[in-house]
VMD Tcl script that draws the C-alpha trace (Angstrom):
set ca {
  {-1.89 -9.18 -8.49}
  {-2.01 -12.34 -11.05}
  {1.96 -13.08 -10.24}
  {1.16 -12.94 -6.31}
  {1.06 -16.23 -4.55}
  {-2.65 -17.59 -3.85}
  {-2.50 -16.91 0.06}
  {-0.82 -13.49 -0.51}
  {-3.56 -12.66 -3.33}
  {-6.11 -13.53 -1.09}
  {-5.14 -11.26 1.77}
  {-4.66 -8.60 -0.55}
  {-7.97 -8.69 -2.32}
  {-9.58 -8.61 1.57}
  {-6.94 -6.08 2.88}
  {-8.02 -3.96 -0.38}
  {-11.82 -4.36 0.72}
  {-11.21 -3.28 3.81}
  {-9.92 -0.28 2.80}
  {-13.55 1.19 1.68}
  {-14.75 1.02 5.26}
  {-11.22 2.08 7.27}
  {-8.82 3.65 4.25}
  {-6.20 3.75 7.52}
  {-5.96 0.82 9.57}
  {-4.29 0.33 12.95}
  {-1.97 -2.27 10.91}
  {-0.95 0.09 8.04}
  {1.75 3.11 8.39}
  {1.96 6.07 6.43}
  {4.92 6.38 4.29}
  {7.29 8.98 5.65}
  {7.05 12.36 3.85}
  {4.45 11.37 1.24}
  {1.25 12.55 2.51}
  {-1.55 10.40 2.21}
  {0.17 7.43 1.17}
  {-0.12 4.46 3.50}
  {1.47 0.89 3.29}
  {0.95 -2.63 4.94}
  {2.52 -5.58 4.95}
  {1.21 -8.65 3.28}
  {2.67 -11.53 5.22}
  {6.66 -11.39 5.58}
  {7.52 -10.56 2.16}
  {4.82 -8.40 0.53}
  {3.46 -5.22 0.51}
  {0.34 -3.23 -0.21}
  {0.68 0.76 -0.50}
  {-2.13 2.94 -1.61}
  {-3.17 6.88 -1.74}
  {-5.84 8.27 0.40}
  {-7.14 11.27 -1.17}
  {-9.80 13.06 1.33}
  {-10.57 15.71 -1.22}
  {-11.88 13.11 -3.23}
  {-12.83 10.46 -1.03}
  {-10.96 7.98 -3.01}
  {-8.22 5.41 -2.47}
  {-6.03 4.49 -5.03}
  {-4.14 1.05 -5.24}
  {-0.30 2.24 -5.79}
  {1.37 -0.97 -5.38}
  {0.44 -4.56 -4.39}
  {4.16 -7.13 -4.50}
  {6.96 -8.11 -3.13}
  {8.88 -5.48 -1.00}
  {11.72 -3.99 -3.14}
  {14.38 -1.62 -1.84}
  {13.45 0.72 -4.70}
  {9.93 0.79 -3.63}
  {10.13 4.72 -3.68}
  {11.40 4.97 -7.04}
  {8.56 2.56 -8.78}
  {6.12 4.53 -7.71}
  {7.62 7.50 -8.75}
  {7.64 9.08 -5.07}
  {10.87 10.91 -3.81}
  {12.93 9.26 -0.92}
  {12.67 11.80 1.79}
  {15.12 14.04 2.55}
  {17.54 12.94 5.61}
}
mol new
graphics top color blue
foreach p $ca { graphics top sphere $p radius 0.5 }
foreach p [lrange $ca 0 end-1] q [lrange $ca 1 end] { graphics top cylinder $p $q radius 0.2 }
display resetview
């Protein structure tokens, strides 16, 4: 998060803190083909990606940064079958 612009960093911190109360906020979307993984836009060019583990009652932040076309690869997630 250190490399994020100040406004995006502040937004990311606020959204991450909010996940403690609501791990699936209305503005989030589940990653297609990846149960438990969610994403949300931070501004126009950045994403926040996290994993919700019901079993462990845990929210694990997986990525905060610029949207990348190879995000699934960076997170070691298989692309959904088409």
